TORTI-509873 format. One record per atom (N, C-alpha, C): atom name; residue in one letter; x, y, z. Coordinates in pm, whole numbers, plus 50000, padded with zeros to 5 digits. Each point is the difference from the previous one (the first is absolute). Layout:
N
name / resn / X / Y / Z
CA / A / X / Y / Z $
...
***
This chain:
194
name / resn / X / Y / Z
N / M / 62339 / 00726 / 22173 $
CA / M / 49938 / 50082 / 50027 $
C / M / 49928 / 50057 / 49934 $
N / T / 49842 / 50051 / 50031 $
CA / T / 49933 / 50099 / 49946 $
C / T / 49979 / 50132 / 50078 $
N / T / 49885 / 50106 / 49951 $
CA / T / 50007 / 50066 / 50057 $
C / T / 49829 / 50040 / 49935 $
N / T / 50000 / 50070 / 50104 $
CA / T / 49827 / 50084 / 50003 $
C / T / 49994 / 50180 / 49986 $
N / D / 49902 / 50038 / 49965 $
CA / D / 49961 / 50095 / 50027 $
C / D / 50095 / 50109 / 50069 $
N / D / 50018 / 49956 / 50068 $
CA / D / 50016 / 50049 / 50126 $
C / D / 50110 / 50007 / 50102 $
N / D / 50066 / 49946 / 49855 $
CA / D / 50166 / 49970 / 50118 $
C / D / 50055 / 50188 / 49891 $
N / P / 50128 / 49990 / 50134 $
CA / P / 50003 / 50115 / 49973 $
C / P / 50062 / 50024 / 49818 $
N / T / 50121 / 49863 / 49974 $
CA / T / 50062 / 50017 / 49874 $
C / T / 49954 / 50037 / 49905 $
N / T / 49841 / 49912 / 50001 $
CA / T / 49914 / 50007 / 49887 $
C / T / 49991 / 50136 / 50009 $
N / L / 49910 / 50054 / 50099 $
CA / L / 50002 / 50177 / 50007 $
C / L / 50096 / 50114 / 49936 $
N / N / 50127 / 49913 / 49986 $
CA / N / 50091 / 50116 / 50005 $
C / N / 50043 / 49983 / 49882 $
N / H / 50003 / 49872 / 49953 $
CA / H / 49933 / 50003 / 49869 $
C / H / 49917 / 50057 / 49902 $
N / R / 49951 / 50007 / 50022 $
CA / R / 49903 / 50057 / 49989 $
C / R / 49967 / 50188 / 49958 $
N / E / 50002 / 50014 / 50097 $
CA / E / 50060 / 50099 / 50045 $
C / E / 50133 / 50067 / 49855 $
N / K / 50041 / 49975 / 50027 $
CA / K / 50140 / 50033 / 49875 $
C / K / 49976 / 50013 / 49899 $
N / H / 49801 / 49942 / 49987 $
CA / H / 49980 / 50091 / 49793 $
C / H / 49999 / 50085 / 50043 $
N / V / 49862 / 50051 / 50083 $
CA / V / 49916 / 50086 / 49974 $
C / V / 50132 / 50152 / 50025 $
N / T / 49918 / 50045 / 49864 $
CA / T / 50042 / 50126 / 49918 $
C / T / 49999 / 50078 / 50104 $
N / G / 50013 / 50149 / 50060 $
CA / G / 49935 / 50093 / 50024 $
C / G / 50090 / 50109 / 49898 $
N / A / 49949 / 50134 / 50026 $
CA / A / 50033 / 50103 / 49915 $
C / A / 49963 / 50171 / 50046 $
N / T / 50116 / 50071 / 50013 $
CA / T / 49928 / 50125 / 50012 $
C / T / 49977 / 50103 / 49873 $
N / I / 49813 / 50009 / 50043 $
CA / I / 49903 / 50105 / 49886 $
C / I / 50109 / 50087 / 50046 $
N / W / 50002 / 50138 / 49916 $
CA / W / 50055 / 50103 / 50041 $
C / W / 49901 / 50132 / 49926 $
N / L / 49910 / 50059 / 50093 $
CA / L / 49933 / 50106 / 49924 $
C / L / 50060 / 50125 / 50035 $
N / T / 50008 / 50034 / 49910 $
CA / T / 50059 / 50162 / 49956 $
C / T / 49949 / 50105 / 50046 $
N / G / 49926 / 50108 / 50027 $
CA / G / 49941 / 50097 / 49909 $
C / G / 49927 / 50119 / 50099 $
N / L / 49945 / 50060 / 49967 $
CA / L / 50052 / 50187 / 50083 $
C / L / 49862 / 49936 / 50098 $
N / P / 50043 / 50082 / 50103 $
CA / P / 49839 / 49969 / 50153 $
C / P / 49859 / 50066 / 49921 $
N / S / 49915 / 49906 / 49976 $
CA / S / 49881 / 49955 / 50012 $
C / S / 49977 / 49983 / 49877 $
N / A / 50112 / 49888 / 49903 $
CA / A / 50020 / 49929 / 49874 $
C / A / 49861 / 49897 / 49984 $
N / G / 50002 / 49948 / 50179 $
CA / G / 49975 / 49864 / 49932 $
C / G / 50067 / 49857 / 50016 $
N / K / 50076 / 50054 / 50087 $
CA / K / 50137 / 49890 / 50051 $
C / K / 49933 / 49896 / 50101 $
N / T / 49962 / 50048 / 50056 $
CA / T / 49936 / 49924 / 50168 $
C / T / 49936 / 49924 / 49932 $
N / T / 49864 / 50083 / 49898 $
CA / T / 49849 / 49910 / 50004 $
C / T / 50037 / 49937 / 49901 $
N / I / 50085 / 49965 / 49923 $
CA / I / 50055 / 49922 / 49908 $
C / I / 50015 / 49831 / 50080 $
N / A / 50161 / 50055 / 50097 $
CA / A / 50041 / 49919 / 50013 $
C / A / 49919 / 49881 / 50129 $
N / Y / 49851 / 50096 / 50073 $
CA / Y / 49958 / 49900 / 50029 $
C / Y / 49921 / 49955 / 49979 $
N / E / 49914 / 50005 / 49889 $
CA / E / 49953 / 49886 / 49877 $
C / E / 50063 / 49908 / 49936 $
N / L / 50149 / 50089 / 49951 $
CA / L / 50022 / 49840 / 49938 $
C / L / 50057 / 49841 / 50168 $
N / A / 50060 / 50143 / 50057 $
CA / A / 50020 / 49827 / 50145 $
C / A / 49846 / 49962 / 50079 $
N / G / 49923 / 50090 / 49931 $
CA / G / 49827 / 49910 / 50093 $
C / G / 49985 / 49852 / 49821 $
N / R / 50070 / 50069 / 49924 $
CA / R / 49974 / 49902 / 49868 $
C / R / 50108 / 49829 / 50027 $
N / L / 50143 / 50129 / 50055 $
CA / L / 50123 / 49871 / 49977 $
C / L / 49934 / 49914 / 50181 $
N / R / 50003 / 50112 / 50074 $
CA / R / 49941 / 49839 / 50128 $
C / R / 49883 / 49920 / 49970 $
N / G / 49913 / 50034 / 49953 $
CA / G / 49840 / 49929 / 49964 $
C / G / 50120 / 49840 / 49863 $
N / E / 50090 / 50037 / 50017 $
CA / E / 50091 / 49888 / 49852 $
C / E / 50067 / 49921 / 50116 $
N / G / 50003 / 49983 / 50143 $
CA / G / 50075 / 49987 / 50047 $
C / G / 50088 / 50063 / 50051 $
N / H / 50124 / 50118 / 49926 $
CA / H / 50100 / 50034 / 50047 $
C / H / 50021 / 50053 / 50062 $
N / R / 50130 / 50019 / 50081 $
CA / R / 50063 / 50107 / 50116 $
C / R / 50061 / 50091 / 49974 $
N / V / 49848 / 50099 / 50069 $
CA / V / 50053 / 50159 / 49877 $
C / V / 50005 / 50084 / 50189 $
N / E / 50092 / 50115 / 50006 $
CA / E / 50034 / 50101 / 50066 $
C / E / 49973 / 50097 / 49891 $
N / V / 49923 / 50148 / 50039 $
CA / V / 49988 / 50147 / 49936 $
C / V / 50069 / 50083 / 50122 $
N / L / 50103 / 50088 / 49960 $
CA / L / 50130 / 50022 / 50041 $
C / L / 49935 / 50148 / 50001 $
N / D / 49882 / 50039 / 50069 $
CA / D / 49967 / 50136 / 49988 $
C / D / 50121 / 50114 / 50060 $
N / G / 50013 / 50062 / 49894 $
CA / G / 50074 / 50158 / 50032 $
C / G / 50020 / 50010 / 50084 $
N / D / 49849 / 50039 / 50092 $
CA / D / 50006 / 50109 / 50097 $
C / D / 49980 / 49903 / 50097 $
N / E / 49996 / 49843 / 50071 $
CA / E / 49995 / 49958 / 50100 $
C / E / 50157 / 50009 / 49999 $
N / I / 50069 / 50023 / 49870 $
CA / I / 50174 / 49947 / 50052 $
C / I / 50061 / 50138 / 50060 $
N / R / 49978 / 50079 / 49941 $
CA / R / 50001 / 50170 / 50030 $
C / R / 49994 / 50016 / 50190 $
N / E / 49881 / 49902 / 50017 $
CA / E / 49992 / 49993 / 50162 $
C / E / 50020 / 49901 / 50136 $
N / F / 50075 / 49916 / 49884 $
CA / F / 50086 / 49847 / 50075 $
C / F / 50069 / 49960 / 49928 $
N / L / 50074 / 50037 / 49925 $
CA / L / 50080 / 49975 / 49908 $
C / L / 50124 / 50081 / 49971 $
N / S / 49949 / 50150 / 49982 $
CA / S / 50113 / 50031 / 49926 $
C / S / 49900 / 50197 / 50119 $
N / A / 50019 / 49943 / 50078 $
CA / A / 49933 / 50198 / 50124 $
C / A / 50137 / 50008 / 49998 $
N / G / 49999 / 50191 / 50014 $
CA / G / 50071 / 50012 / 50037 $
C / G / 50105 / 50095 / 49831 $
N / L / 50006 / 49936 / 49948 $
CA / L / 49945 / 49977 / 49889 $
C / L / 49979 / 50243 / 49920 $
N / G / 50025 / 50079 / 49933 $
CA / G / 49966 / 50040 / 49964 $
C / G / 49938 / 50024 / 49888 $
N / F / 50017 / 50090 / 49846 $
CA / F / 49946 / 49946 / 49880 $
C / F / 50143 / 50095 / 49908 $
N / S / 50132 / 50033 / 50025 $
CA / S / 50042 / 49943 / 49946 $
C / S / 50046 / 49962 / 49901 $
N / R / 50099 / 50067 / 49886 $
CA / R / 50049 / 49848 / 49896 $
C / R / 50046 / 49843 / 50077 $
N / E / 50077 / 50047 / 50127 $
CA / E / 50106 / 49918 / 50056 $
C / E / 49876 / 49914 / 50075 $
N / D / 49884 / 50057 / 49997 $
CA / D / 49919 / 49909 / 50173 $
C / D / 49942 / 49998 / 49894 $
N / R / 49929 / 50012 / 49852 $
CA / R / 49908 / 49905 / 49958 $
C / R / 50117 / 49896 / 49957 $
N / H / 50107 / 50004 / 49974 $
CA / H / 50034 / 49826 / 49956 $
C / H / 50052 / 50007 / 50059 $
N / T / 50042 / 49977 / 50170 $
CA / T / 49962 / 49895 / 50030 $
C / T / 49936 / 49994 / 50035 $
N / N / 49846 / 50000 / 50043 $
CA / N / 49901 / 49975 / 50028 $
C / N / 50001 / 49913 / 49857 $
N / V / 49931 / 49981 / 49895 $
CA / V / 50040 / 49939 / 49876 $
C / V / 50038 / 49860 / 49996 $
N / Q / 50168 / 50039 / 50035 $
CA / Q / 50080 / 49877 / 50090 $
C / Q / 49939 / 49889 / 50031 $
N / R / 49991 / 50048 / 50136 $
CA / R / 49977 / 49917 / 50120 $
C / R / 49754 / 49938 / 49924 $
N / I / 50032 / 50108 / 49934 $
CA / I / 49869 / 49892 / 50014 $
C / I / 50030 / 49854 / 49863 $
N / G / 50161 / 50117 / 49894 $
CA / G / 49970 / 49816 / 49911 $
C / G / 50060 / 49889 / 50067 $
N / F / 50031 / 50107 / 50092 $
CA / F / 50170 / 49841 / 50116 $
C / F / 49855 / 49887 / 50003 $
N / V / 49904 / 50023 / 50092 $
CA / V / 49864 / 49952 / 50009 $
C / V / 49940 / 49976 / 49922 $
N / A / 49977 / 50017 / 49909 $
CA / A / 49938 / 49920 / 49907 $
C / A / 50108 / 49931 / 49933 $
N / E / 50072 / 50045 / 49962 $
CA / E / 50095 / 49827 / 49976 $
C / E / 50019 / 49925 / 50064 $
N / L / 50007 / 49987 / 50171 $
CA / L / 49998 / 49961 / 50081 $
C / L / 49902 / 49911 / 50010 $
N / L / 49836 / 50018 / 49931 $
CA / L / 49888 / 49960 / 50061 $
C / L / 49947 / 49896 / 49862 $
N / A / 50113 / 50035 / 49861 $
CA / A / 49920 / 49977 / 49872 $
C / A / 50079 / 49896 / 50013 $
N / S / 50163 / 50001 / 50042 $
CA / S / 50104 / 49901 / 49992 $
C / S / 49910 / 49852 / 50065 $
N / N / 49907 / 50022 / 50134 $
CA / N / 49947 / 49902 / 50077 $
C / N / 49882 / 50014 / 49912 $
N / G / 49971 / 49994 / 49856 $
CA / G / 49890 / 49916 / 49978 $
C / G / 49857 / 50072 / 50040 $
N / V / 50032 / 50182 / 50014 $
CA / V / 49915 / 50027 / 49989 $
C / V / 49934 / 50123 / 49881 $
N / H / 49844 / 50021 / 49946 $
CA / H / 50060 / 50150 / 49934 $
C / H / 49996 / 50071 / 50103 $
N / V / 50032 / 50092 / 49950 $
CA / V / 49972 / 50133 / 50078 $
C / V / 50020 / 50151 / 49905 $
N / L / 49858 / 50032 / 49994 $
CA / L / 49962 / 50081 / 49995 $
C / L / 50043 / 50174 / 50018 $
N / V / 50110 / 50114 / 49927 $
CA / V / 50037 / 50095 / 50083 $
C / V / 49909 / 50050 / 49917 $
N / P / 49931 / 50135 / 50069 $
CA / P / 49916 / 50087 / 49946 $
C / P / 50087 / 50145 / 50011 $
N / V / 50099 / 49970 / 49966 $
CA / V / 50091 / 50096 / 50106 $
C / V / 50054 / 50158 / 49837 $
N / I / 49992 / 50154 / 50046 $
CA / I / 50008 / 50051 / 49873 $
C / I / 50106 / 50047 / 49941 $
N / A / 50188 / 49965 / 50148 $
CA / A / 50144 / 49927 / 49960 $
C / A / 50004 / 50157 / 49839 $
N / P / 50019 / 50094 / 50013 $
CA / P / 49980 / 50110 / 49898 $
C / P / 50173 / 49967 / 49938 $
N / Y / 50032 / 50000 / 50023 $
CA / Y / 50169 / 49999 / 49957 $
C / Y / 49997 / 49918 / 49989 $
N / A / 50089 / 49897 / 49832 $
CA / A / 49990 / 49903 / 49889 $
C / A / 50189 / 50013 / 50061 $
N / D / 50107 / 50037 / 50098 $
CA / D / 50060 / 49889 / 50021 $
C / D / 49986 / 49943 / 50103 $
N / S / 49840 / 50055 / 50108 $
CA / S / 49961 / 49917 / 50089 $
C / S / 50043 / 49867 / 49935 $
N / R / 49843 / 49992 / 49931 $
CA / R / 49908 / 49880 / 49933 $
C / R / 50114 / 49858 / 49897 $
N / E / 50086 / 50079 / 49970 $
CA / E / 50108 / 49940 / 49946 $
C / E / 50068 / 49994 / 50131 $
N / A / 50060 / 50013 / 50124 $
CA / A / 50132 / 49946 / 50061 $
C / A / 49847 / 49834 / 50100 $
N / V / 49861 / 50052 / 49970 $
CA / V / 49947 / 49854 / 50066 $
C / V / 49962 / 49956 / 49862 $
N / R / 50016 / 49991 / 49876 $
CA / R / 49989 / 49908 / 49942 $
C / R / 50109 / 49920 / 49992 $
N / K / 50153 / 50070 / 49994 $
CA / K / 50115 / 49908 / 50019 $
C / K / 50026 / 49970 / 50064 $
N / R / 49920 / 50000 / 50186 $
CA / R / 50059 / 49926 / 50115 $
C / R / 49848 / 49788 / 49951 $
N / H / 49923 / 50024 / 49892 $
CA / H / 49947 / 49943 / 50009 $
C / H / 50053 / 49969 / 49865 $
N / G / 49997 / 50000 / 49904 $
CA / G / 50121 / 49878 / 49920 $
C / G / 50179 / 49959 / 50059 $
N / A / 50003 / 50123 / 50072 $
CA / A / 50130 / 49868 / 50104 $
C / A / 49940 / 49931 / 50056 $
N / E / 49921 / 49983 / 49997 $
CA / E / 49934 / 49857 / 50122 $
C / E / 49942 / 49918 / 49888 $
N / G / 49906 / 50056 / 49934 $
CA / G / 49990 / 49924 / 49927 $
C / G / 49798 / 49974 / 49985 $
N / T / 49968 / 50087 / 50076 $
CA / T / 49866 / 50044 / 50026 $
C / T / 49961 / 50103 / 49911 $
N / P / 49837 / 49905 / 49992 $
CA / P / 49942 / 50091 / 49846 $
C / P / 49950 / 50069 / 49990 $
N / Y / 49998 / 50182 / 49987 $
CA / Y / 49966 / 50105 / 49958 $
C / Y / 49919 / 50046 / 49936 $
N / V / 49884 / 50115 / 50058 $
CA / V / 49906 / 50054 / 49895 $
C / V / 50026 / 50125 / 50015 $
N / E / 50053 / 50096 / 49888 $
CA / E / 49932 / 50117 / 50065 $
C / E / 49863 / 50041 / 49917 $
N / V / 49933 / 50022 / 50028 $
CA / V / 49865 / 50092 / 49984 $
C / V / 49992 / 50149 / 49959 $
N / H / 49950 / 50053 / 49905 $
CA / H / 49988 / 50157 / 50061 $
C / H / 49853 / 50054 / 49947 $
N / V / 49923 / 50008 / 50112 $
CA / V / 49896 / 50086 / 50037 $
C / V / 50014 / 50145 / 49944 $
N / A / 49979 / 50042 / 49849 $
CA / A / 50013 / 50101 / 49960 $
C / A / 49864 / 50041 / 50075 $
N / T / 49976 / 50090 / 50009 $
CA / T / 49818 / 50049 / 50010 $
C / T / 50138 / 50133 / 49985 $
N / P / 49915 / 50103 / 49895 $
CA / P / 50024 / 50170 / 50053 $
C / P / 49944 / 50015 / 50080 $
N / V / 50107 / 50125 / 50062 $
CA / V / 50034 / 50070 / 50121 $
C / V / 49853 / 50093 / 49972 $
N / E / 49924 / 50026 / 49936 $
CA / E / 49875 / 50056 / 49968 $
C / E / 49909 / 49905 / 50104 $
N / V / 50037 / 49893 / 49945 $
CA / V / 49845 / 49904 / 50028 $
C / V / 50077 / 49948 / 50118 $
N / C / 50056 / 49963 / 50099 $
CA / C / 50085 / 50043 / 50089 $
C / C / 49979 / 50045 / 50140 $
N / S / 49995 / 50150 / 49933 $
CA / S / 49950 / 50135 / 50058 $
C / S / 49818 / 50011 / 50034 $
N / V / 49969 / 49971 / 49923 $
CA / V / 49877 / 49900 / 50011 $
C / V / 49937 / 49955 / 50108 $
N / R / 50006 / 49873 / 49968 $
CA / R / 50035 / 49907 / 50108 $
C / R / 50018 / 50028 / 50126 $
N / D / 50125 / 50044 / 49983 $
CA / D / 50032 / 50064 / 50173 $
C / D / 50000 / 49859 / 50103 $
N / V / 50028 / 49939 / 49972 $
CA / V / 49978 / 49867 / 50121 $
C / V / 49983 / 50069 / 50149 $
N / K / 50149 / 50077 / 50030 $
CA / K / 50072 / 50006 / 50137 $
C / K / 49970 / 50140 / 50046 $
N / G / 49974 / 50165 / 49842 $
CA / G / 49979 / 50056 / 50090 $
C / G / 50150 / 50060 / 49911 $
N / L / 50017 / 49947 / 49953 $
CA / L / 50168 / 50071 / 49983 $
C / L / 50080 / 50127 / 49950 $
N / Y / 49878 / 49955 / 49877 $
CA / Y / 50000 / 50187 / 49891 $
C / Y / 49936 / 50031 / 50026 $
N / A / 49927 / 49981 / 50098 $
CA / A / 49894 / 50154 / 50034 $
C / A / 50059 / 50031 / 50076 $
N / K / 50097 / 49936 / 50167 $
CA / K / 50062 / 50106 / 50067 $
C / K / 50191 / 50040 / 49933 $
N / Q / 50007 / 49930 / 49846 $
CA / Q / 50148 / 50026 / 49973 $
C / Q / 49919 / 50161 / 49916 $
N / A / 49883 / 50012 / 49911 $
CA / A / 49952 / 50123 / 49982 $
C / A / 49968 / 50132 / 50077 $
N / A / 49930 / 49948 / 50134 $
CA / A / 49990 / 50101 / 50126 $
C / A / 50135 / 50067 / 50024 $
N / G / 50116 / 49897 / 49976 $
CA / G / 50189 / 50068 / 50071 $
C / G / 49963 / 49974 / 50144 $
N / E / 49970 / 49881 / 49987 $
CA / E / 49959 / 49915 / 50168 $
C / E / 50124 / 49848 / 49985 $
N / I / 50045 / 49969 / 49908 $
CA / I / 50138 / 49908 / 49975 $
C / I / 50028 / 50074 / 49863 $
N / S / 50178 / 49914 / 50052 $
CA / S / 50036 / 50021 / 49796 $
C / S / 50076 / 49865 / 49987 $
N / G / 50096 / 49965 / 49901 $
CA / G / 50043 / 49886 / 49985 $
C / G / 49895 / 49895 / 49989 $
N / L / 49901 / 50068 / 49877 $
CA / L / 49875 / 49860 / 50005 $
C / L / 50133 / 49947 / 49828 $
N / T / 49953 / 49821 / 50015 $
CA / T / 50076 / 49978 / 49881 $
C / T / 49884 / 50056 / 49873 $
N / G / 50087 / 50046 / 49846 $
CA / G / 49943 / 50036 / 49933 $
C / G / 49950 / 50075 / 49955 $
N / V / 49968 / 50106 / 50094 $
CA / V / 49977 / 50125 / 50008 $
C / V / 50101 / 50115 / 50051 $
N / D / 50110 / 49997 / 50140 $
CA / D / 50041 / 50110 / 50013 $
C / D / 50146 / 49941 / 50026 $
N / D / 49992 / 49809 / 49996 $
CA / D / 50114 / 49897 / 50005 $
C / D / 49954 / 49958 / 49879 $
N / P / 50147 / 49910 / 49963 $
CA / P / 50024 / 49899 / 49909 $
C / P / 49912 / 49967 / 49983 $
N / Y / 49906 / 49888 / 49890 $
CA / Y / 50098 / 49840 / 49988 $
C / Y / 49935 / 49931 / 49879 $
N / E / 50163 / 49943 / 50017 $
CA / E / 50023 / 49974 / 49817 $
C / E / 49934 / 49876 / 49980 $
N / E / 49879 / 49996 / 49908 $
CA / E / 49976 / 49927 / 49928 $
C / E / 50101 / 49833 / 49950 $
N / P / 49923 / 49931 / 49967 $
CA / P / 50103 / 49853 / 50008 $
C / P / 50041 / 50045 / 49831 $
N / E / 50044 / 50009 / 49968 $
CA / E / 50013 / 49987 / 49861 $
C / E / 49932 / 49808 / 49874 $
N / S / 50109 / 49918 / 50065 $
CA / S / 49950 / 49861 / 50014 $
C / S / 49915 / 49900 / 50040 $
N / P / 49886 / 50053 / 50088 $
CA / P / 49930 / 49916 / 50106 $
C / P / 50028 / 49853 / 49915 $
N / D / 49937 / 49896 / 50118 $
CA / D / 49931 / 49918 / 49953 $
C / D / 49875 / 49972 / 49868 $
N / L / 49900 / 50105 / 50179 $
CA / L / 49827 / 50003 / 49917 $
C / L / 50039 / 50142 / 50025 $
N / R / 49965 / 50065 / 49898 $
CA / R / 49918 / 50125 / 50054 $
C / R / 49822 / 50012 / 50019 $
N / I / 49961 / 50031 / 50086 $
CA / I / 49844 / 49981 / 50055 $
C / I / 49949 / 50191 / 49986 $
N / E / 49900 / 49995 / 49903 $
CA / E / 49929 / 50138 / 49984 $
C / E / 49902 / 50020 / 50088 $
N / S / 50034 / 50005 / 50160 $
CA / S / 49876 / 49956 / 50051 $
C / S / 49822 / 50094 / 49997 $
N / H / 50020 / 50096 / 49904 $
CA / H / 49974 / 50110 / 49989 $
C / H / 49865 / 49927 / 49902 $
N / T / 50026 / 49950 / 49894 $
CA / T / 49952 / 49989 / 49900 $
C / T / 49900 / 49809 / 50057 $
N / Q / 50077 / 49997 / 50065 $
CA / Q / 49916 / 49839 / 50014 $
C / Q / 50026 / 50005 / 50138 $
N / T / 49861 / 49826 / 50002 $
CA / T / 49912 / 49997 / 50156 $
C / T / 50140 / 49922 / 50069 $
N / V / 50031 / 49998 / 50136 $
CA / V / 50047 / 50010 / 50160 $
C / V / 49988 / 49795 / 49934 $
N / Q / 49909 / 49921 / 49927 $
CA / Q / 50008 / 49881 / 50041 $
C / Q / 50084 / 50045 / 49840 $
N / E / 49984 / 50040 / 49871 $
CA / E / 50096 / 49960 / 49896 $
C / E / 50143 / 50017 / 50054 $
N / S / 49985 / 50099 / 50046 $
CA / S / 50185 / 50046 / 50055 $
C / S / 49999 / 49832 / 50013 $
N / A / 50006 / 50013 / 50115 $
CA / A / 50069 / 49860 / 50097 $
C / A / 49959 / 49878 / 49881 $
N / A / 49921 / 49993 / 49883 $
CA / A / 49955 / 49853 / 49920 $
C / A / 50185 / 50045 / 49904 $
N / S / 50048 / 50101 / 49994 $
CA / S / 50125 / 49995 / 49885 $
C / S / 50057 / 49976 / 50057 $
N / L / 50037 / 50051 / 50167 $
CA / L / 50123 / 49954 / 50043 $
C / L / 50051 / 49856 / 50040 $
N / Y / 49848 / 49944 / 50053 $
CA / Y / 49956 / 49863 / 50011 $
C / Y / 50045 / 49909 / 49805 $
N / A / 49954 / 50052 / 49901 $
CA / A / 50030 / 49950 / 49954 $
C / A / 50142 / 49999 / 49920 $
N / L / 50103 / 50126 / 50101 $
CA / L / 50097 / 49985 / 49957 $
C / L / 50084 / 49917 / 50070 $
N / L / 49954 / 49981 / 50148 $
CA / L / 50068 / 49881 / 50051 $
C / L / 49999 / 49893 / 49979 $
N / S / 49850 / 49976 / 49883 $
CA / S / 49943 / 49818 / 49999 $
C / S / 50138 / 49973 / 49843 $
N / E / 50051 / 50143 / 49953 $
CA / E / 50064 / 49940 / 49902 $
C / E / 50140 / 50038 / 49996 $
N / R / 49994 / 50019 / 50091 $
CA / R / 50123 / 49967 / 50105 $
C / R / 50095 / 49902 / 50093 $
N / G / 49862 / 49893 / 50039 $
CA / G / 49997 / 49887 / 50091 $
C / G / 49969 / 50056 / 50062 $
N / L / 50032 / 50097 / 50078 $
CA / L / 49989 / 50081 / 50182 $
C / L / 49823 / 49981 / 50087 $
N / A / 49879 / 49986 / 49898 $
CA / A / 49890 / 50028 / 50073 $
C / A / 49945 / 49845 / 49918 $
***
């Protein structure tokens, strides 16, 4: 019996060889995480990879609606995102996660979940100084915090625990978005993930 490219057994066999991965970009608000993620997503899609970007704002609106910004709620939010990311990545999707994830123990729990499932996980620290982030202030958060309109801004009046040994550290304030995405792409290629 011969099989064709349209045969389900051939398709399933082929899909098993597709390697997905979770690429988590952590950093302060306005560090450049989302911009870099979308730049990399475009490149990966252009090469035929299946890619999803799990944007933190969209996740908060649809998956984590009702959660606040206490340490417990932030941890729950990160674990939900980590679960979805691992599920997608284990099915051959490159999942880019530009989410602050301010606490080291929350990020480590996500890494362990991926490790337990044998799913590749890459932690990237977009290490933009708070001074640069506050000038960029993409969402106006730093201005609102300075004006006393909001509190609990990560890296200003709420903790941000920098990764001690991320897989990659990007200093987005010293290079272009394209260069930042290229350095991440190079790491993925080196690990056989791109």
